[in-house]
MIMI-217491 format. One line per 5 residues: number of its first residue (from 1); their letters; for each residue x, y, z of C-alpha. Coordinates in Angstrom, 2 decimals. Example, Ala and Ser with C-alpha at 12.3 -4.5 7.8 and 13.67 -1.06 7.14 Angstrom:
2
1) AS) 12.30/-4.50/7.80; 13.67/-1.06/7.14;
//
This chain:
383
1) MESEL) -9.52/0.58/-11.10; -12.31/0.04/-8.57; -11.30/-3.62/-8.14; -7.63/-2.68/-7.63; -8.56/-0.08/-5.04;
6) IDLFK) -10.90/-2.42/-3.17; -8.23/-5.13/-3.07; -5.67/-2.65/-1.74; -8.13/-1.42/0.88; -8.92/-4.98/2.01;
11) STRTA) -5.26/-6.00/2.21; -4.39/-2.87/4.19; -7.14/-3.49/6.72; -6.09/-7.14/7.05; -2.40/-6.25/7.48;
16) TEELC) -3.18/-4.00/10.46; -5.10/-6.75/12.19; -2.46/-9.38/11.42; 0.17/-7.15/13.03; -1.91/-7.06/16.22;
21) EPLKT) -2.83/-10.75/16.22; -0.01/-11.89/18.58; -1.03/-9.32/21.22; -2.69/-10.34/24.46; -5.88/-8.48/25.38;
26) EDYSV) -3.99/-6.74/28.19; -1.52/-5.28/25.65; -4.15/-3.35/23.71; -4.92/-0.49/26.10; -1.65/0.54/27.77;
31) QPFVD) 0.21/3.79/27.10; 3.66/3.77/28.78; 4.50/7.31/27.63; 2.86/10.12/25.70; 4.24/9.28/22.23;
36) VSPPK) 3.01/5.68/22.45; -0.65/5.17/21.60; -2.42/1.98/22.70; -2.86/-0.59/19.88; -6.61/-0.45/20.44;
41) WHLAH) -6.54/3.27/19.72; -4.63/2.79/16.43; -7.14/0.16/15.31; -10.05/2.47/16.04; -8.52/5.75/14.83;
46) STWFF) -7.55/4.38/11.41; -11.16/3.14/11.13; -12.65/6.44/12.26; -10.65/8.18/9.51; -12.57/6.28/6.81;
51) EQFIL) -15.88/6.80/8.60; -15.38/10.52/9.26; -13.94/11.65/5.94; -15.64/9.27/3.49; -18.64/7.30/4.74;
56) AKYRQ) -20.32/10.07/6.72; -20.03/12.40/3.74; -20.60/10.17/0.71; -22.67/7.14/1.81; -26.36/7.95/1.74;
61) NYKVF) -28.15/7.36/5.05; -24.93/6.14/6.67; -25.27/5.60/10.42; -22.08/6.01/12.45; -21.16/2.97/14.50;
66) DDDFS) -21.06/4.88/17.79; -21.61/8.59/18.39; -18.84/8.69/21.02; -16.13/7.30/18.74; -15.31/10.60/17.04;
71) FLFNS) -14.51/12.09/20.45; -12.58/8.99/21.55; -10.59/8.34/18.37; -10.03/11.68/16.68; -6.29/12.34/16.82;
76) YYNNV) -5.53/16.03/16.20; -8.20/17.33/13.80; -9.47/20.50/15.47; -11.89/21.10/12.61; -13.72/17.88/13.49;
81) GERVL) -14.31/18.77/17.14; -13.33/17.85/20.69; -11.22/14.77/21.36; -9.52/12.80/24.11; -6.12/14.38/24.74;
86) RPNRG) -3.18/12.32/23.52; -1.67/11.58/26.96; -5.04/10.18/28.09; -5.52/7.55/25.38; -4.30/4.84/27.74;
91) NMTRP) -7.06/5.63/30.23; -9.71/4.16/27.95; -10.47/0.58/28.95; -13.79/1.05/27.15; -14.80/0.40/24.44;
96) AVSEV) -13.58/-3.16/24.71; -11.11/-4.58/22.20; -13.89/-6.79/20.80; -16.04/-3.71/20.15; -13.19/-2.02/18.28;
101) YEYRT) -12.86/-5.04/16.01; -16.63/-4.96/15.44; -16.22/-1.30/14.51; -13.50/-2.18/12.00; -15.70/-4.81/10.37;
106) YVTTA) -18.67/-2.43/10.23; -16.69/0.35/8.53; -14.72/-1.96/6.22; -17.94/-3.55/4.94; -19.65/-0.18/4.46;
111) LIELL) -16.71/1.28/2.56; -16.44/-1.69/0.20; -20.15/-1.37/-0.54; -19.66/2.34/-1.25; -16.77/1.68/-3.64;
116) ESNSS) -18.77/-0.99/-5.44; -21.64/1.45/-6.00; -19.88/4.80/-6.32; -16.38/5.14/-7.76; -16.03/8.89/-8.20;
121) SEIEE) -12.52/10.30/-8.46; -13.09/12.35/-5.30; -13.96/9.24/-3.26; -11.07/7.29/-4.78; -8.63/10.04/-3.84;
126) LVRLG) -9.85/10.05/-0.23; -9.75/6.27/0.02; -6.13/6.26/-1.17; -5.33/8.88/1.46; -7.07/6.71/4.07;
131) INHEQ) -5.10/3.64/2.97; -1.80/5.51/3.22; -2.91/6.92/6.57; -3.59/3.41/7.88; -0.23/2.21/6.54;
136) QHQEL) 1.43/4.98/8.55; -0.40/3.71/11.63; 0.75/0.15/10.92; 4.31/1.38/11.30; 3.46/3.40/14.39;
141) LAYDI) 1.84/0.25/15.80; 5.13/-1.59/15.36; 6.98/1.19/17.23; 4.39/1.27/20.00; 4.15/-2.50/20.43;
146) KYILG) 7.94/-2.69/20.70; 7.93/0.06/23.32; 5.10/-1.56/25.30; 6.80/-4.96/25.37; 10.41/-3.74/25.38;
151) HQPTF) 9.87/-1.80/28.60; 8.45/-4.73/30.53; 10.71/-6.47/33.06; 10.52/-9.87/31.29; 11.07/-8.53/27.73;
156) PNFDT) 8.40/-10.82/26.24; 8.77/-12.32/22.79; 6.47/-10.89/20.11; 5.81/-13.26/17.23; 6.16/-10.97/14.22;
161) KLKLR) 7.44/-11.17/10.67; 9.10/-7.78/11.10; 12.85/-8.23/10.77; 15.63/-5.72/10.14; 17.48/-6.67/6.94;
166) AQSSP) 21.25/-7.10/6.95; 23.51/-4.84/4.88; 25.68/-6.92/2.59; 27.88/-4.66/0.47; 31.21/-3.18/1.69;
171) THFVA) 31.12/0.43/2.88; 32.08/3.14/0.44; 31.13/6.76/-0.20; 29.16/7.86/-3.26; 30.28/11.16/-4.80;
176) IKEGV) 27.69/13.66/-6.05; 28.72/16.59/-8.25; 27.90/20.21/-7.55; 24.85/21.40/-9.42; 21.19/22.34/-9.49;
181) YDIGF) 18.78/19.46/-8.83; 15.00/18.98/-8.86; 13.45/18.08/-5.50; 9.96/16.86/-4.66; 7.29/14.59/-6.08;
186) EGNDF) 6.43/14.52/-9.76; 3.79/12.35/-11.38; 0.15/11.28/-11.11; 0.44/8.63/-8.40; -0.36/9.22/-4.74;
191) CFDNE) 1.84/11.45/-2.63; 1.38/13.49/0.53; 0.98/17.26/0.31; 4.33/17.86/2.03; 6.15/16.32/-0.98;
196) LGRHK) 4.86/19.17/-3.19; 5.71/21.49/-4.91; 8.62/20.37/-6.91; 11.46/22.88/-6.93; 15.16/23.32/-7.61;
201) VFLHD) 18.03/23.34/-5.11; 21.72/24.00/-5.52; 24.05/21.45/-3.94; 27.81/21.63/-3.47; 30.02/18.60/-4.10;
206) FEISN) 29.45/15.99/-1.40; 29.87/12.32/-0.63; 27.36/10.04/1.10; 27.82/6.57/2.55; 26.22/3.61/0.80;
211) KLITN) 25.51/1.99/4.18; 23.95/2.81/7.53; 26.05/2.96/10.69; 26.10/-0.40/12.47; 25.72/-1.39/16.10;
216) GEFLE) 29.42/-2.18/16.17; 30.37/1.28/14.95; 28.04/2.91/17.43; 29.44/0.76/20.23; 32.86/2.28/19.47;
221) FIEAG) 31.30/5.71/19.98; 29.92/4.61/23.36; 33.23/3.10/24.47; 35.10/6.22/23.38; 33.01/8.29/25.81;
226) GYQNF) 30.69/9.81/23.21; 27.85/10.19/25.70; 30.15/11.98/28.15; 31.74/14.47/25.71; 29.60/17.62/25.59;
231) NLWHA) 31.69/18.97/22.70; 29.95/16.54/20.34; 26.39/17.56/21.15; 23.98/20.36/20.44; 23.29/22.23/23.68;
236) EGWDH) 19.68/21.04/23.59; 20.78/17.46/22.90; 23.30/17.53/25.76; 20.66/18.83/28.15; 18.30/16.09/26.98;
241) IEKNE) 20.67/13.16/27.52; 21.86/14.57/30.85; 18.33/15.07/32.12; 17.19/11.63/30.97; 20.46/9.81/31.85;
246) IVAPM) 20.79/8.41/28.32; 24.00/6.43/27.75; 23.07/4.13/24.83; 20.37/3.66/22.17; 16.86/2.82/23.33;
251) YWHKV) 16.42/-0.89/24.18; 20.18/-1.37/24.89; 20.98/-2.84/28.31; 24.34/-3.81/29.77; 23.95/-7.23/31.41;
256) QGKWM) 26.94/-8.89/33.12; 29.34/-6.81/31.05; 27.62/-7.49/27.70; 25.45/-5.13/25.66; 22.04/-6.68/25.04;
261) YYQFN) 18.99/-5.28/23.27; 15.31/-5.95/22.73; 14.30/-6.58/19.11; 10.89/-8.33/19.52; 12.66/-11.65/20.28;
266) GLEEI) 13.28/-11.03/23.95; 16.55/-9.70/25.32; 19.47/-10.85/23.15; 23.07/-9.89/22.50; 23.43/-7.04/20.01;
271) ELEQP) 24.33/-8.01/16.45; 27.33/-5.86/15.65; 26.79/-5.83/11.87; 23.14/-4.80/12.01; 22.30/-1.09/11.55;
276) VMNIS) 22.01/0.81/14.82; 18.41/1.88/15.44; 16.12/3.60/17.94; 18.33/6.66/18.27; 17.40/10.33/18.38;
281) FYEAF) 18.55/13.08/16.06; 20.67/14.33/18.94; 22.53/11.01/19.07; 22.86/10.80/15.28; 24.35/14.30/15.17;
286) AFAEW) 26.80/13.59/17.99; 27.97/10.38/16.34; 28.56/12.23/13.05; 30.56/14.88/14.92; 32.65/12.17/16.56;
291) KGMRL) 33.41/10.67/13.12; 34.37/14.07/11.72; 31.48/13.95/9.26; 27.85/15.07/9.21; 24.30/14.00/8.44;
296) PTEFE) 23.11/14.63/4.87; 20.45/17.21/4.16; 17.15/15.82/2.94; 17.93/17.24/-0.52; 21.31/15.51/-0.67;
301) WEVAS) 19.65/12.28/0.42; 16.97/12.50/-2.28; 19.45/13.29/-5.06; 21.76/10.42/-4.06; 19.10/7.85/-3.12;
306) DLFDW) 19.18/5.98/-6.44; 22.82/5.11/-5.79; 22.48/3.19/-2.51; 20.17/0.70/-0.83; 17.59/2.21/1.51;
311) GHLWE) 14.56/0.98/3.45; 16.28/-0.71/6.37; 15.56/2.20/8.74; 14.34/5.75/8.50; 17.40/7.98/8.21;
316) WTNSA) 17.85/11.22/10.11; 18.77/14.17/7.91; 20.13/17.54/8.95; 17.07/19.32/7.52; 14.31/20.98/9.49;
321) YLPYP) 10.80/20.01/8.44; 9.62/23.05/6.48; 7.19/23.64/3.59; 8.43/23.48/0.02; 7.87/26.50/-2.27;
326) NFSKQ) 4.20/26.73/-3.29; 3.13/24.27/-0.59; -0.61/24.51/-0.03; -2.99/22.88/2.43; -6.42/21.48/1.69;
331) PGALG) -9.30/23.35/3.32; -10.79/22.00/6.51; -9.64/19.05/8.61; -7.57/17.32/5.92; -5.42/20.45/5.73;
336) EYNGK) -4.27/19.62/9.27; -2.61/16.38/8.12; 0.96/17.68/7.66; 1.25/21.43/7.48; 0.65/22.33/11.11;
341) FMVSQ) 3.59/20.17/12.22; 6.16/22.14/10.24; 7.94/23.45/13.33; 10.47/21.92/15.75; 10.75/18.70/13.68;
346) MVLRG) 13.59/17.12/11.70; 13.13/15.23/8.44; 13.85/11.53/8.05; 14.03/9.87/4.65; 13.76/6.36/3.27;
351) GSFAT) 11.64/3.82/5.10; 12.07/0.95/7.54; 11.47/-2.76/7.77; 8.12/-1.86/9.35; 7.04/0.40/6.45;
356) APNHS) 4.20/-1.08/4.41; 5.21/-2.40/0.95; 5.12/0.30/-1.74; 4.26/2.94/0.86; 7.47/4.98/0.76;
361) RKTYR) 9.36/6.61/-2.11; 12.48/8.73/-2.41; 10.49/11.99/-2.08; 8.66/10.83/1.09; 9.26/13.18/4.03;
366) NFFHP) 8.90/11.61/7.46; 9.40/13.86/10.47; 9.91/13.65/14.22; 11.08/15.88/17.04; 14.88/15.55/17.45;
371) SCRWQ) 14.47/13.92/20.88; 12.32/11.05/19.53; 13.93/7.63/19.27; 11.19/5.03/19.68; 10.68/5.14/15.89;
376) FGGIR) 12.86/2.89/13.73; 15.50/5.44/12.77; 19.22/5.15/11.99; 22.26/7.01/10.66; 23.76/7.51/7.20;
381) LAK) 26.81/9.79/7.09; 27.84/12.40/4.55; 30.94/14.50/4.08;
//
């Protein structure tokens, strides 16, 4: 078990650095808007997590790499202490990128040595949490790198293996019978606390599409005046698109009469058969209204998920992010991981082409504010 865990830890740390390898030094520290964290910050924060919650507590005579790093690279853990506010992460030109990579090597080496000498179940559990935490930041890195480069005037190419998969099967709707269903994680493998506790829900008869909505389908919504028809939108969503002058998904640009978008490969013509992505919950809801359908609830999605292909994009559901029955938080800082965000967020299910292998599962509950659209999210309809 120790060998398997060490190998997974090593591969996770390597994957984060490989994702950043094509970046220029100048790309590492910028923060174009509040939801985007600089790549340098992700690299350091995911390292600090292992240092703060494992090495400092369990490695005898461990010396932290730099006393300032907890202040610089703590994200939102109030129990740990003061931190740089999120909007100010882009102000940090120091420490240098090279120092952050030195920090990663220092912590990676120390943690491997700890695992080789001490393999208690408590340490193993925390290391698995840290691995899953870093995998979450790998995906956030992909979002943030795309935003950083996709909002530059030259739309630079980013040499990445990340590629949205095509949907091959014809569209049809899967019927689910009325009944009582079990929801939530069950088993002994890793899961996040927000997937617990398992409980029953009653669902009415419903149908859910086997495919995500495509760029071509969403283009029809645009051309039909979907962004100008207030009847399709929540009041809050309408206010949001009016205020921000939103008329298409993020990264879409109309150039000489053609819709183009940025997908890491520079500005290119949209592929009509690819799933539409980088849309907010507000846009997903309005599109469903326009089609005379709706978004599935997260419970409907989970019950039906074995019957369709998922993992192309995170999929907006019509469920608010709330605790399950008997949900409980760990004491201290780790209890801040999920529970304190259970307000003003909507649940997304599935995974995306930027999700780490074996990271997601059908009970996984992702969540974002309904206005967010820089994450790799799409639409699956229900009726």
